[in-house]
C-alpha positions as CSV (number, residue, x, y, z in Angstrom):
1,M,-15.3,-3.9,-52.1
2,N,-17.8,-2.3,-49.8
3,D,-16.8,0.0,-46.8
4,E,-17.6,-2.8,-44.5
5,K,-14.2,-4.5,-42.3
6,Q,-13.4,-7.7,-44.4
7,P,-11.5,-10.0,-42.6
8,L,-7.5,-10.6,-43.6
9,L,-5.9,-12.6,-45.5
10,T,-2.7,-14.2,-44.8
11,G,-0.8,-16.5,-46.5
12,P,2.3,-17.3,-48.5
13,S,3.7,-14.2,-49.7
14,T,5.4,-16.3,-53.0
15,P,4.0,-16.6,-56.0
16,T,2.5,-20.2,-56.4
17,E,2.2,-22.8,-59.3
18,S,-0.8,-23.1,-61.1
19,N,-0.8,-26.7,-60.2
20,E,-0.4,-26.1,-56.4
21,T,-3.6,-26.0,-53.9
22,Q,-2.4,-22.5,-52.2
23,I,-4.3,-22.7,-48.8
24,V,-5.6,-19.6,-47.7
25,E,-6.1,-18.3,-43.7
26,L,-8.8,-16.4,-43.1
27,V,-8.2,-14.5,-39.8
28,S,-11.1,-12.0,-38.3
29,E,-10.2,-8.9,-36.3
30,S,-12.4,-10.1,-33.7
31,N,-10.4,-14.0,-33.8
32,V,-7.3,-12.3,-33.3
33,H,-8.6,-10.1,-30.9
34,S,-10.1,-13.0,-28.9
35,N,-6.5,-14.8,-29.3
36,E,-4.9,-11.8,-27.1
37,E,-7.6,-12.4,-24.4
38,K,-7.1,-16.1,-24.4
39,R,-3.4,-15.6,-24.1
40,K,-3.6,-12.9,-21.4
41,A,-6.0,-15.3,-19.4
42,E,-3.9,-18.2,-19.6
43,Y,-1.0,-15.7,-18.1
44,H,0.3,-16.3,-14.9
45,P,2.2,-13.4,-13.1
46,A,3.0,-16.0,-10.1
47,S,4.7,-18.4,-12.0
48,E,6.9,-16.0,-14.2
49,R,8.4,-14.6,-10.8
50,C,12.3,-15.6,-10.0
51,L,13.0,-14.8,-6.7
52,E,16.2,-15.6,-4.9
53,H,15.0,-15.7,-1.6
54,P,11.0,-16.4,-1.7
55,T,9.6,-16.0,2.2
56,S,7.3,-18.4,3.6
57,N,4.0,-17.8,4.1
58,F,5.1,-17.4,8.1
59,D,8.0,-15.1,7.2
60,T,5.6,-12.7,5.6
61,L,2.7,-13.1,8.2
62,I,5.3,-11.8,10.6
63,H,6.6,-8.9,8.1
64,L,3.3,-7.8,7.9
65,L,2.6,-7.4,11.6
66,K,6.1,-5.5,12.4
67,G,5.4,-3.3,9.2
68,N,1.6,-2.4,10.6
69,I,2.5,-2.6,14.6
70,G,4.8,0.4,14.5
71,T,5.5,3.4,17.5
72,G,2.5,4.3,16.6
73,I,0.3,1.9,18.5
74,L,1.3,3.3,21.5
75,A,-0.3,6.8,20.8
76,M,-3.9,4.4,20.9
77,P,-4.7,5.0,24.2
78,D,-4.5,9.2,23.7
79,A,-6.4,8.6,20.3
80,F,-9.3,6.9,22.8
81,K,-9.7,10.0,25.1
82,N,-10.5,11.9,22.1
83,A,-13.0,9.1,21.1
84,G,-14.0,7.4,24.4
85,L,-13.8,3.5,24.6
86,I,-17.1,2.2,23.0
87,F,-16.5,4.6,19.6
88,G,-13.2,4.1,20.0
89,V,-13.8,-0.1,19.8
90,F,-16.0,-0.2,17.2
91,G,-14.0,2.5,15.0
92,T,-11.0,1.2,15.3
93,L,-12.3,-2.3,13.9
94,L,-14.1,-0.7,11.2
95,M,-11.2,1.6,10.1
96,G,-9.1,-2.3,10.2
97,A,-11.9,-3.7,8.1
98,I,-11.9,-1.1,5.4
99,C,-8.1,-0.8,5.6
100,T,-7.6,-4.4,4.8
101,H,-10.1,-4.1,2.1
102,C,-8.2,-1.6,0.5
103,M,-4.8,-3.7,0.5
104,H,-7.0,-6.6,-0.8
105,I,-8.3,-3.2,-3.5
106,L,-4.3,-3.3,-4.4
107,V,-3.7,-6.8,-5.1
108,E,-6.4,-7.8,-7.2
109,C,-5.6,-4.4,-9.2
110,S,-2.0,-5.7,-9.1
111,H,-2.8,-9.0,-10.8
112,E,-5.8,-7.9,-13.3
113,L,-2.5,-4.7,-14.6
114,C,-0.1,-7.6,-14.3
115,I,-2.2,-10.2,-16.7
116,R,-3.1,-7.5,-18.8
117,N,0.3,-6.2,-19.0
118,Q,2.2,-9.3,-19.1
119,R,4.8,-8.4,-16.3
120,P,5.4,-10.8,-13.4
121,A,5.4,-8.2,-10.1
122,L,4.3,-4.8,-9.8
123,S,5.0,-2.1,-6.6
124,F,2.0,0.1,-5.4
125,S,3.8,3.1,-7.5
126,E,4.0,0.9,-11.2
127,V,0.2,-0.4,-10.0
128,V,-0.9,3.2,-9.7
129,E,1.3,4.5,-12.8
130,D,-0.2,1.3,-15.0
131,A,-3.7,1.6,-13.6
132,V,-3.5,5.6,-14.8
133,A,-1.5,4.9,-18.2
134,S,-4.0,2.2,-19.4
135,G,-7.5,4.1,-17.8
136,P,-9.4,6.8,-18.9
137,V,-7.7,8.8,-21.7
138,F,-8.1,11.8,-20.5
139,L,-5.6,10.8,-16.8
140,R,-3.0,9.0,-19.4
141,P,-0.6,12.0,-19.3
142,Y,-0.6,11.6,-15.9
143,A,0.7,8.4,-15.0
144,K,4.6,9.8,-14.1
145,K,3.0,12.1,-12.4
146,M,1.1,10.2,-10.7
147,K,3.9,6.9,-10.0
148,N,6.0,10.1,-8.2
149,V,3.3,10.8,-5.6
150,V,2.5,7.3,-4.5
151,N,5.3,5.8,-4.4
152,V,5.1,3.4,-0.8
153,F,2.7,0.8,0.0
154,L,3.8,-2.0,2.3
155,V,1.3,-5.1,1.1
156,L,2.0,-5.5,-2.8
157,P,6.1,-5.9,-1.8
158,L,4.9,-8.9,0.5
159,E,2.6,-10.5,-2.0
160,N,5.5,-10.1,-4.7
161,N,7.8,-11.9,-2.4
162,M,5.7,-14.8,-1.6
163,K,6.8,-18.5,-2.5
164,T,2.8,-18.9,-2.5
165,P,0.7,-15.8,-3.9
166,E,-2.5,-17.3,-3.9
167,D,-2.2,-17.8,0.0
168,F,-1.8,-14.0,0.5
169,G,-6.0,-12.7,-0.2
170,G,-8.5,-15.4,1.1
171,W,-11.0,-15.4,3.9
172,A,-8.2,-17.1,6.0
173,G,-5.8,-15.8,4.5
174,V,-1.9,-14.2,5.1
175,L,-3.4,-10.7,4.7
176,N,-6.7,-11.2,6.7
177,T,-5.0,-13.4,9.5
178,G,-2.1,-10.7,10.3
179,M,-4.6,-7.5,9.8
180,V,-6.9,-9.5,12.6
181,I,-4.6,-9.4,14.9
182,V,-3.0,-6.2,14.4
183,A,-6.6,-4.3,15.1
184,A,-7.0,-6.6,18.0
185,L,-3.7,-5.0,19.2
186,Y,-4.1,-1.6,18.7
187,T,-8.0,-2.0,19.7
188,A,-6.8,-3.1,23.2
189,I,-3.6,-0.9,23.9
190,G,-5.7,1.6,23.2
191,F,-8.9,0.3,25.4
192,F,-6.7,-0.6,28.3
193,G,-4.4,2.2,28.3
194,Y,-7.2,4.8,28.2
195,L,-9.3,2.5,31.1
196,K,-6.2,2.5,33.0
197,Y,-5.2,6.8,33.2
198,G,-8.2,8.1,31.8
199,N,-7.9,11.5,30.5
200,H,-4.0,11.9,32.3
201,V,-3.3,9.4,29.5
202,R,-0.2,11.1,27.8
203,G,1.1,10.9,23.9
204,S,3.1,7.8,24.1
205,I,1.4,5.4,26.8
206,T,5.1,4.3,27.9
207,L,5.4,7.8,29.3
208,N,2.5,7.0,31.8
209,L,4.2,4.0,33.6
210,P,6.0,4.3,37.1
211,D,9.6,4.0,37.5
212,D,9.3,0.4,39.4
213,L,11.5,-2.4,37.8
214,L,8.4,-4.1,36.1
215,A,7.5,-0.6,34.0
216,Q,11.4,0.0,33.5
217,S,11.3,-3.9,31.5
218,V,8.6,-3.1,29.3
219,R,9.9,0.3,28.0
220,T,13.1,-2.1,27.5
221,M,11.4,-4.8,25.5
222,M,9.1,-2.1,24.1
223,A,12.8,0.1,23.0
224,A,14.4,-3.0,21.6
225,A,11.3,-4.3,19.1
226,I,11.4,-0.6,18.0
227,F,15.3,-1.3,17.1
228,L,14.9,-4.4,15.8
229,S,12.0,-3.6,13.5
230,Y,13.4,0.1,12.4
231,G,15.0,-1.8,9.6
232,L,12.1,-2.7,8.2
233,Q,10.1,0.7,9.2
234,F,13.0,2.6,7.1
235,Y,12.5,0.4,4.1
236,V,10.1,2.3,2.6
237,P,11.7,5.8,2.9
238,M,14.8,4.8,1.6
239,N,13.2,3.0,-1.8
240,I,11.9,6.9,-2.3
241,V,15.3,9.0,-1.6
242,W,17.8,6.8,-1.9
243,P,17.3,6.6,-6.2
244,Y,17.4,10.6,-5.9
245,V,20.4,10.6,-4.1
246,K,22.0,8.2,-6.6
247,S,21.0,10.0,-9.4
248,K,23.0,12.9,-7.9
249,L,26.1,10.9,-7.2
250,T,29.1,10.8,-10.0
251,S,32.1,8.9,-7.9
252,E,32.6,5.5,-7.4
253,T,33.7,6.9,-4.1
254,A,30.2,8.4,-3.7
255,L,28.2,6.0,-4.8
256,K,30.4,3.8,-2.6
257,Y,29.4,5.3,0.9
258,G,26.6,7.7,-0.5
259,E,23.4,5.2,1.1
260,T,25.6,4.6,4.2
261,F,25.6,8.3,5.0
262,T,22.2,8.9,3.7
263,R,20.6,6.5,6.0
264,L,22.7,8.0,8.8
265,I,21.4,11.4,7.8
266,M,17.7,9.8,7.9
267,V,18.1,7.7,10.8
268,T,19.8,11.2,12.6
269,I,16.5,13.2,11.6
270,T,14.1,10.9,13.0
271,F,16.0,10.6,16.8
272,T,16.7,14.3,16.6
273,A,12.7,14.8,15.8
274,A,11.5,12.7,18.6
275,A,14.2,13.9,21.1
276,L,13.2,17.5,20.4
277,I,9.2,17.5,19.7
278,P,7.2,17.7,23.2
279,N,3.7,17.2,21.4
280,L,4.7,13.5,20.4
281,S,1.1,12.9,20.2
282,G,0.2,15.8,17.7
283,I,2.7,14.8,15.7
284,I,1.6,11.0,15.0
285,S,-2.0,12.4,14.7
286,L,-1.1,14.7,12.2
287,V,1.1,12.3,9.7
288,G,-1.6,9.4,10.4
289,A,-4.5,12.0,9.2
290,F,-2.1,13.5,6.4
291,S,-0.8,10.6,5.1
292,S,-2.3,7.4,6.1
293,S,-5.9,8.6,4.8
294,A,-4.6,8.8,1.4
295,L,-2.6,6.0,1.2
296,A,-4.9,3.7,3.3
297,L,-8.4,4.9,2.4
298,I,-8.4,7.5,-1.2
299,F,-5.7,5.7,-3.3
300,P,-6.9,2.7,-3.6
301,P,-10.7,2.7,-4.5
302,A,-9.7,5.5,-6.9
303,I,-7.0,2.8,-8.5
304,E,-9.6,0.2,-9.1
305,I,-12.1,2.7,-10.3
306,I,-9.8,3.4,-12.9
307,T,-8.1,0.2,-13.8
308,F,-11.4,-1.3,-13.7
309,W,-12.8,1.1,-16.1
310,P,-16.1,1.3,-17.4
311,D,-17.1,-2.5,-18.0
312,K,-15.9,-4.1,-15.2
313,L,-17.3,-2.5,-12.0
314,G,-19.8,-4.9,-10.8
315,K,-23.8,-5.2,-11.5
316,H,-25.2,-1.7,-11.6
317,Y,-21.4,-0.2,-11.2
318,W,-21.7,-1.0,-7.4
319,K,-18.0,-0.9,-6.8
320,L,-17.7,2.4,-8.3
321,W,-20.5,3.6,-5.8
322,K,-18.1,1.2,-2.7
323,D,-15.2,2.7,-4.1
324,V,-16.6,6.4,-4.1
325,L,-18.3,6.6,-0.7
326,I,-14.7,4.9,1.0
327,I,-13.0,7.7,-0.7
328,I,-15.6,10.0,0.5
329,F,-15.1,8.3,3.9
330,G,-10.8,8.9,3.6
331,F,-10.9,12.1,2.4
332,T,-13.5,13.0,5.0
333,G,-10.9,11.8,8.0
334,F,-8.0,13.9,5.9
335,V,-9.5,17.2,6.0
336,F,-11.1,17.0,9.6
337,G,-8.1,15.1,11.1
338,T,-5.5,17.2,9.7
339,Y,-7.6,20.1,10.7
340,A,-8.0,18.8,14.2
341,S,-4.1,18.5,14.4
342,I,-2.7,21.3,13.4
343,E,-4.9,23.0,15.9
344,D,-3.8,21.2,18.6
345,I,-0.2,21.2,18.4
346,L,-0.7,25.6,17.9
347,N,-3.3,25.4,21.1
348,R,-0.6,23.3,22.9
349,Q,2.8,25.5,22.0
350,N,0.3,28.6,23.1
351,I,0.0,27.0,27.0
């Protein structure tokens, strides 16, 4: 036998009589590989999910809106003060388009990795872990560490819990519909807030409102909206903090009351910070520049490069160049936004 790869011989392992015909099946490595690819191609993650309470398209849209429209929208007029009306409008819409595209990237990568690893659903951190673990060889030892670094994101839990997840993407899907509404609201609040109060606009637009009945009713409704959505906004930090705290608790009593006590401490910290920090706009800008840039603009394109490396990045590697540009854009915003926010906080403290 020469050194060439020979077909694998598979057949009965027991001896046969001389007058019996033995059937021998020739299975080449290419056939094994093609069968494996066919099995993966026929795997549909959505059909394998067992959801106790699947959400409808409308439910998912509402969750998407509430998850993206937080108290940061009240600081949009202050952002327009720094950017200007025209650049603020087009900049906000451009950011909305890029962020929406990055969300589509995450959903596409999650679907690819679910099929590749035969898993029904993945969270954002699991997508990062699986992408790195199956990506370039030099990155694979860092898969677990990357999962710990990136442990949050809203889009994938929404898509994973849908009754009809195929309706999440697409031009008129839930994601695009929700993000168009989000971008329109952020742009409108920023534009009209700055148009009304100009350079006198404060860190939260509610601080500029007068003390009449209409303004007080607006403040009341905003407070009610924040209160009712606080649980949804708190879903992500609790998913990060509670597993670590739970691992340190040993007694049944501690486990019984530990989660409630942890939530109480975290809520108290956020309320205390909101009451004591005078420069709210600086903190909002710092958090947005430091964390949102990384999560929304840097990690998704990096995950796409790793997931589809090296032969699924499109003709002439157009996906690679597109992702590199988004990463550079996000990193630029991360560096300069963080620097400007810290400088603004320090300057206001010295006044």
